[in-house]
C-alpha positions in Angstrom: 220.3 113.0 -11.2 222.1 115.5 -9.3 220.3 117.2 -6.3 218.5 120.5 -7.4 220.6 123.2 -5.5 217.9 125.8 -3.8 218.0 129.2 -2.1 215.6 130.9 -0.2 215.2 134.9 -0.3 213.0 135.8 2.6 213.1 133.9 6.3 209.8 135.0 7.6 206.9 132.5 8.1 206.7 131.5 4.5 210.6 131.1 4.0 210.3 129.0 6.9 207.7 126.8 5.6 209.6 126.2 2.1 213.0 125.4 4.1 210.9 122.5 5.9 209.0 121.4 2.7 212.5 121.3 0.9 214.4 119.5 3.7 211.5 116.9 3.6 212.5 115.9 -0.2 215.6 114.5 1.5 218.6 114.3 -1.1 216.5 115.2 -3.8 217.3 118.8 -3.3 220.3 120.7 -1.5 219.2 123.7 0.1 222.4 125.9 -0.3 221.4 128.8 1.3 218.9 131.5 2.9 219.1 135.2 2.7 217.1 138.1 4.3 217.6 141.9 4.8 217.4 141.3 8.4 220.6 139.2 9.2 219.4 137.6 12.7 216.1 136.2 10.8 218.2 134.8 8.1 221.0 133.4 10.6 218.0 131.9 12.7 216.7 129.9 9.7 220.0 128.6 8.5 220.6 127.5 12.0 217.3 125.6 12.0 217.5 124.3 8.5 221.4 123.3 8.2 222.6 125.7 5.8 224.2 129.1 5.3 223.0 132.5 5.7 223.6 135.5 3.2 222.9 139.3 3.4 221.2 139.2 0.0 220.5 137.3 -3.2 223.8 138.5 -5.0 225.9 137.1 -2.1 223.8 133.5 -2.2 224.1 133.3 -6.0 227.7 134.0 -6.3 228.6 131.4 -3.5 226.3 128.7 -4.2 224.8 129.0 -7.9 221.8 127.7 -6.9 219.3 126.0 -9.6 216.0 127.1 -7.9 215.2 130.2 -5.8 211.9 130.4 -3.4 210.9 134.1 -3.3 209.4 134.3 0.0 209.6 138.5 0.9 206.9 140.3 1.9 203.6 140.3 -0.5 204.6 143.5 -2.3 208.4 143.0 -2.4 208.6 139.7 -4.7 209.5 141.2 -8.1 213.2 142.3 -7.9 214.5 139.1 -6.2 212.3 137.1 -8.6 213.6 139.2 -11.8 217.2 138.8 -10.4 217.0 135.1 -9.9 215.6 134.7 -13.5 218.6 136.7 -14.9 220.8 134.5 -13.2 219.2 131.5 -14.6 217.5 130.3 -11.6 214.0 128.7 -11.8 211.9 130.4 -9.4 209.0 129.6 -7.0 207.1 132.7 -5.8 205.1 133.3 -2.8 201.6 134.8 -3.5 200.4 137.1 -4.9 202.8 137.2 -7.5 203.4 141.1 -7.5 202.6 144.6 -6.3 201.0 145.7 -9.5 199.8 143.9 -12.9 202.4 145.8 -14.7 205.4 144.1 -12.3 203.4 140.5 -12.6 203.7 141.0 -16.4 207.4 141.7 -16.2 208.1 138.7 -14.3 206.1 136.4 -16.7 207.9 138.2 -19.7 211.3 137.6 -17.7 210.6 133.8 -17.4 209.9 133.5 -20.9 212.8 135.4 -22.1 215.5 133.5 -19.9 213.5 130.1 -20.5 213.5 129.6 -17.0 210.3 128.4 -15.0 208.5 130.7 -12.6 206.2 129.2 -10.4 203.5 130.6 -7.9 203.1 128.9 -4.6 198.9 128.3 -4.4 199.0 125.7 -1.7 195.6 125.4 -1.5 195.1 123.5 -4.6 197.1 120.9 -2.7 194.8 120.6 0.0 193.1 117.1 -0.3 189.4 119.2 0.1 189.9 121.1 -2.8 191.7 118.7 -4.9 189.0 116.2 -4.2 186.4 118.8 -5.0 187.9 119.7 -8.2 187.6 116.1 -9.0 184.1 115.7 -8.2 183.3 118.7 -10.4 185.3 117.3 -13.6 183.9 114.0 -13.2 180.2 115.4 -13.7 178.8 114.0 -10.4 177.2 117.6 -9.9 176.2 118.0 -13.4 177.0 121.4 -14.8 178.1 123.9 -11.9 175.7 126.5 -11.6 176.2 128.7 -8.5 179.0 128.4 -5.9 179.7 130.2 -2.7 182.8 130.8 -0.9 183.1 132.6 2.4 186.8 133.3 3.6 188.8 135.0 6.0 190.6 137.9 4.5 194.1 136.4 4.7 192.8 133.6 2.4 191.1 136.1 0.0 193.9 135.7 -2.7 193.8 131.8 -2.3 190.0 132.1 -2.7 190.6 133.9 -6.0 192.8 131.4 -7.1 190.4 128.6 -6.0 187.7 130.1 -8.2 189.8 129.5 -11.1 190.9 126.0 -10.1 187.4 124.8 -9.6 185.2 126.8 -12.2 187.6 128.0 -14.8 188.3 131.6 -16.3 186.6 134.4 -14.8 184.7 136.5 -17.6 183.2 139.6 -15.5 183.1 141.0 -12.1 181.0 143.3 -9.6 182.0 143.8 -6.2 181.4 145.8 -2.9 184.5 146.5 -0.7 183.8 148.2 2.9 186.8 150.4 3.8 185.3 152.6 6.3 188.3 154.0 7.8 187.0 154.0 11.4 186.2 150.4 11.0 189.5 149.3 9.8 191.4 146.5 11.8 194.1 146.0 9.3 196.4 148.8 7.5 195.6 149.5 3.8 199.2 149.4 2.4 198.9 147.6 -0.7 198.2 149.5 -4.1 195.0 150.8 -5.1 194.5 148.2 -8.0 194.8 145.1 -5.3 192.7 144.3 -1.9 194.9 141.2 -1.0 193.7 141.4 2.6 190.6 143.2 2.8 190.4 146.0 5.5 186.9 144.9 6.6 185.1 143.1 4.2 184.7 142.3 0.3 181.6 141.0 -1.7 182.1 140.1 -5.1 180.0 138.3 -7.8 182.3 136.3 -10.5 180.8 135.0 -13.7 182.8 132.2 -15.0 183.0 131.6 -18.8 181.6 128.3 -18.6 178.3 130.0 -17.1 178.7 129.3 -13.5 178.2 132.2 -10.7 180.5 132.7 -7.9 179.7 134.6 -5.0 182.8 135.4 -3.0 182.8 137.0 0.5 186.0 138.0 2.6 186.3 139.7 6.0 189.0 140.1 9.0 186.0 139.5 11.1 186.3 135.8 10.7 188.3 133.5 12.9 191.1 131.4 11.6 190.2 128.8 14.1 186.9 128.8 12.6 187.6 128.2 8.9 190.1 129.5 6.3 187.4 129.4 3.9 184.1 127.4 3.4 182.6 126.6 -0.4 179.6 125.3 -1.5 178.8 124.1 -5.0 175.4 123.8 -6.5 175.3 121.9 -9.8 172.4 120.7 -12.2 172.7 117.0 -10.8 173.9 117.8 -7.0 175.4 119.9 -4.4 178.7 119.4 -2.3 179.8 121.7 0.7 182.9 122.0 2.4 182.7 123.6 6.0 185.1 124.5 8.8 188.6 124.0 7.4 190.4 125.6 10.7 194.2 126.7 10.3 195.2 124.0 12.4 193.8 121.1 10.5 192.7 122.1 6.8 190.1 119.4 6.5 186.5 120.2 6.4 184.7 119.4 9.8 181.5 118.9 7.8 180.7 117.8 4.4 177.2 118.2 2.9 176.1 116.3 0.1 173.0 116.1 -2.0 171.7 113.3 -3.4 172.7 111.3 -0.7 176.2 109.6 -1.0 177.7 108.0 1.9 181.3 107.7 0.6 181.6 111.3 -0.6 182.5 112.7 2.8 185.4 110.5 3.0 186.4 111.3 -0.6 186.1 115.0 0.3 188.4 114.5 3.1 186.2 115.4 6.2 188.2 115.0 9.3 187.9 112.2 11.7 189.5 111.6 14.9 191.3 108.5 13.9 192.8 110.2 11.1 195.9 112.6 10.8 195.5 116.1 10.7 196.4 118.2 7.4 197.9 121.7 8.5 198.9 124.2 6.3 202.5 123.1 6.7 201.3 119.8 4.9 199.9 121.8 2.2 203.5 123.7 1.7 205.2 120.5 1.7 202.7 119.0 -1.0 203.0 122.4 -3.3 206.8 122.5 -3.1 207.0 118.8 -3.5 204.9 119.2 -6.8 206.9 121.9 -8.1 210.0 120.1 -7.6 208.4 116.9 -9.0 207.4 118.5 -12.3 210.7 120.6 -12.5 212.7 117.6 -12.6 210.8 115.6 -14.8 210.3 118.4 -17.3 206.7 119.0 -16.9 204.4 121.9 -16.8 204.4 123.1 -13.1 201.1 123.0 -11.1 200.7 126.8 -11.0 202.9 129.4 -12.7 203.5 132.8 -13.5 200.3 133.4 -15.7 198.2 131.8 -12.7 199.6 134.3 -10.5 199.0 137.3 -13.1 195.3 135.8 -13.6 194.6 136.1 -10.0 195.8 139.5 -9.7 193.5 140.5 -12.6 190.7 139.5 -11.1 191.7 141.1 -7.8 192.0 144.2 -9.6 188.7 143.9 -11.4 187.1 143.5 -8.0 188.5 146.9 -6.7 187.4 148.7 -10.3 184.1 147.0 -10.1 183.5 148.5 -6.5 185.3 151.8 -7.3 183.4 152.7 -10.4 179.9 150.8 -9.5 180.3 149.0 -12.5 180.5 145.3 -14.3 184.2 144.7 -15.0 184.7 142.6 -18.0 187.9 140.5 -18.3 189.3 139.6 -21.4 189.9 136.0 -22.6 
């Protein structure tokens, strides 16, 4: 099978991670070009990745005809390049959040359906061994029926936390929330649309009720340290408990795993860090998620996370904002 021809739109940090992930796939893909509105940034990534730099997607598409495009632009600027790539017949792997508004996200999902191309979203935390293993533990029935979960996250991981709620516990039915947005206490500009938080300015606390009957208490704040943890998760079920604590940015494995009833093998299953084992960084998570997307695409299987997953996370985010603004329970449609 011929190598997939790949282009990258957006050459910042995420674009560089995607480039490294594609290069790690060897001759399965051919990274044919990168582009960015800042020419120097495109040239720097092209030089490090051994490919060509372009001024924009139209130039890249005309010159190289990619099969797959990674959209790694700024968070609020995913829609137009993704729509352009889909219209050109490319598959798209988009960084999160999927779009700046629910309406734009719906346009992207509809465009993928209309063109017959695949729209994926890079929720790479699903590919961290600890969270993948925790999902397996829950699905196996080892905890019985999940009843209560607590997720405490750094604000930069807030959108990943929303996705992990669905990944671990299924669809969300209703939301209540409180957002701390006192202007004098902000340490991050509020630049996202009113319907989304993405990065909470100070803090957010939400209670999410799933269709399966679990209650998830989610808290996120910019006041946490990424050197302390990306996010911690505790799950209480009718038959047991699992907690993953301390997953720092440099090694996204839990420093501590708590288990009840006692199970001496559980910490290893859940990826607890150990001095003799190699670290699993965010770069490893990018490599795993990009590889999984390419694997599914070339095999003709559904991709791990598609545009509908991106839209679902945005709808939860929107519900959090509405629940706070109107002081009510917001119910999501099934």
